[in-house]
C-alpha positions in Angstrom: 0.0 0.0 0.0 1.4 3.4 -1.0 1.6 6.5 1.1 -1.1 9.2 0.8 -0.3 12.8 0.5 -2.4 16.0 0.4 -1.6 19.5 -0.8 -1.7 22.0 2.0 -1.5 25.7 1.2 -0.1 27.3 4.3 -1.0 30.9 3.4 -4.6 29.9 2.4 -4.9 28.0 5.8 -3.6 31.0 7.8 -6.2 33.3 6.1 -9.1 30.9 6.5 -12.0 31.2 8.9 -11.1 27.8 10.2 -7.7 29.0 11.3 -8.8 32.5 12.5 -11.9 31.4 14.4 -11.1 28.0 15.9 -9.2 27.1 19.0 -6.2 24.9 18.7 -8.2 21.9 19.8 -10.9 22.7 17.2 -8.2 23.2 14.5 -6.6 19.8 15.3 -10.0 18.0 15.1 -10.8 19.8 11.8 -7.4 18.9 10.2 -7.7 15.3 11.5 -11.2 15.1 9.8 -9.7 16.5 6.6 -7.0 13.8 6.7 -9.7 11.1 7.3 -11.8 12.4 4.4 -8.8 12.5 2.1 -8.1 8.8 2.9 -11.7 8.0 2.2 -11.7 9.8 -1.2 -13.1 13.1 0.1 -16.2 11.9 2.0 -16.8 11.3 5.7 -19.7 9.0 6.7 -22.7 10.3 8.6 -21.7 8.3 11.6 -20.9 10.1 14.9 -18.8 7.3 16.3 -16.5 7.4 13.2 -16.4 11.2 13.2 -15.5 11.3 16.9 -12.7 8.8 16.5 -11.4 10.4 13.3 -11.3 13.8 15.1 -8.5 12.6 17.3 -10.3 12.8 20.6 -13.6 10.9 20.9 -14.1 12.2 24.4 -13.8 15.9 23.4 -15.7 15.4 20.1 -19.1 16.6 21.5 -17.5 19.9 22.6 -15.7 20.7 19.3 -18.2 19.2 16.9 -20.5 22.2 16.4 -17.6 24.5 15.3 -15.7 21.9 13.3 -18.6 20.6 11.4 -19.5 24.1 10.2 -16.8 23.6 7.6 -18.3 20.4 6.2 -21.5 20.0 4.3 -23.9 17.0 4.3 -24.4 16.2 0.6 -27.2 14.3 -1.1 -24.9 11.3 -1.3 -25.3 11.0 2.5 -21.6 11.9 3.3 -20.0 15.0 4.8 -17.8 16.9 2.3 -15.4 19.9 2.6 -15.6 22.0 -0.5 -11.9 22.9 -0.5 -10.8 19.3 0.0 -13.1 18.2 -2.8 -11.5 20.8 -5.1 -8.0 19.7 -4.1 -8.7 16.0 -4.6 -10.3 16.7 -8.0 -7.3 18.7 -9.1 -4.9 16.0 -7.8 -6.8 13.4 -9.8 -6.7 15.6 -12.9 -2.9 16.1 -12.6 -2.3 12.4 -11.9 -4.2 11.5 -15.0 -2.4 14.1 -17.1 1.0 12.7 -15.8 -0.1 9.1 -16.6 -1.0 10.2 -20.2 2.3 12.0 -20.6 4.3 9.0 -19.4 2.3 6.7 -21.8 3.0 9.0 -24.7 6.7 9.1 -23.8 6.8 5.3 -23.5 7.5 5.5 -19.8 4.3 4.1 -18.2 5.9 3.0 -14.9 7.5 6.4 -14.2 11.0 5.5 -15.2 13.0 3.8 -17.9 11.8 4.0 -21.5 11.1 7.8 -21.5 14.5 8.6 -20.2 16.5 9.2 -23.4 19.8 9.8 -21.6 21.7 12.9 -20.9 20.4 16.0 -19.2 19.0 19.2 -20.7 21.1 21.1 -18.1 24.8 21.7 -18.3 26.9 19.6 -16.0 27.9 21.4 -12.8 31.4 22.9 -12.7 33.9 20.6 -11.2 35.5 22.7 -8.6 38.0 21.0 -6.2 36.2 20.2 -3.0 32.7 20.1 -4.6 30.5 17.1 -4.2 30.6 14.9 -7.2 27.7 12.6 -8.1 28.5 9.0 -9.0 25.5 8.7 -11.3 26.3 7.6 -14.8 24.6 10.6 -16.4 27.2 12.8 -14.7 29.9 10.7 -16.2 28.8 11.4 -19.7 29.0 15.1 -19.2 32.2 15.0 -17.2 35.1 17.1 -18.3 38.4 16.5 -16.5 39.9 19.8 -15.2 43.3 18.3 -14.7 46.5 18.4 -16.7 47.4 15.8 -17.7 43.8 14.6 -18.2 42.8 11.7 -15.9 42.5 8.3 -17.6 39.1 7.5 -16.0 36.1 9.2 -14.5 36.7 7.4 -11.2 40.4 8.6 -11.0 39.3 12.2 -11.8 36.6 12.3 -9.1 39.0 10.7 -6.6 41.5 13.4 -7.3 38.9 16.1 -7.0 37.7 14.8 -3.7 41.3 14.6 -2.4 42.0 18.2 -3.5 38.9 19.4 -1.7 39.9 17.6 1.5 43.3 19.2 1.3 41.8 22.6 0.8 39.4 22.1 3.7 42.2 21.0 6.0 44.4 24.0 5.0 41.5 26.3 5.8 41.0 24.8 9.2 44.8 24.6 10.0 
């Protein structure tokens, strides 16, 4: 089972009536219910026991419920919905579908492999003594040895660069 994620716009949250008008306890229950709704595809059941447990504190649920549930609407489908969450989930699904279609067009349906044509559209980073050097093969293709005479292999060159960096670092400390 994969991990679930949800977009959260901090500036939007901080300007919302939920943030401005709720106590910390109410905010926590509200955000816990949003998480639960997201895990359930955007809908919370019309079941007080489930809502109380999902709020994070079934004992305090009766106290916070009136304020928290103002931000949810009971829809004709018989479930509680939050309009902002519904919009976010709809946009997430649209983007995921768009990404799947893009990968399929590129011959990269599983997210890696066939669509990778090799190389990078970006220039390789400057190889400055002491810099971190990636061991990824794509870096090797773009590698230009800065030494004279030129190193025989990529590994020899990066080993030399790392050693030079360590010497410079030690000289600065000493």
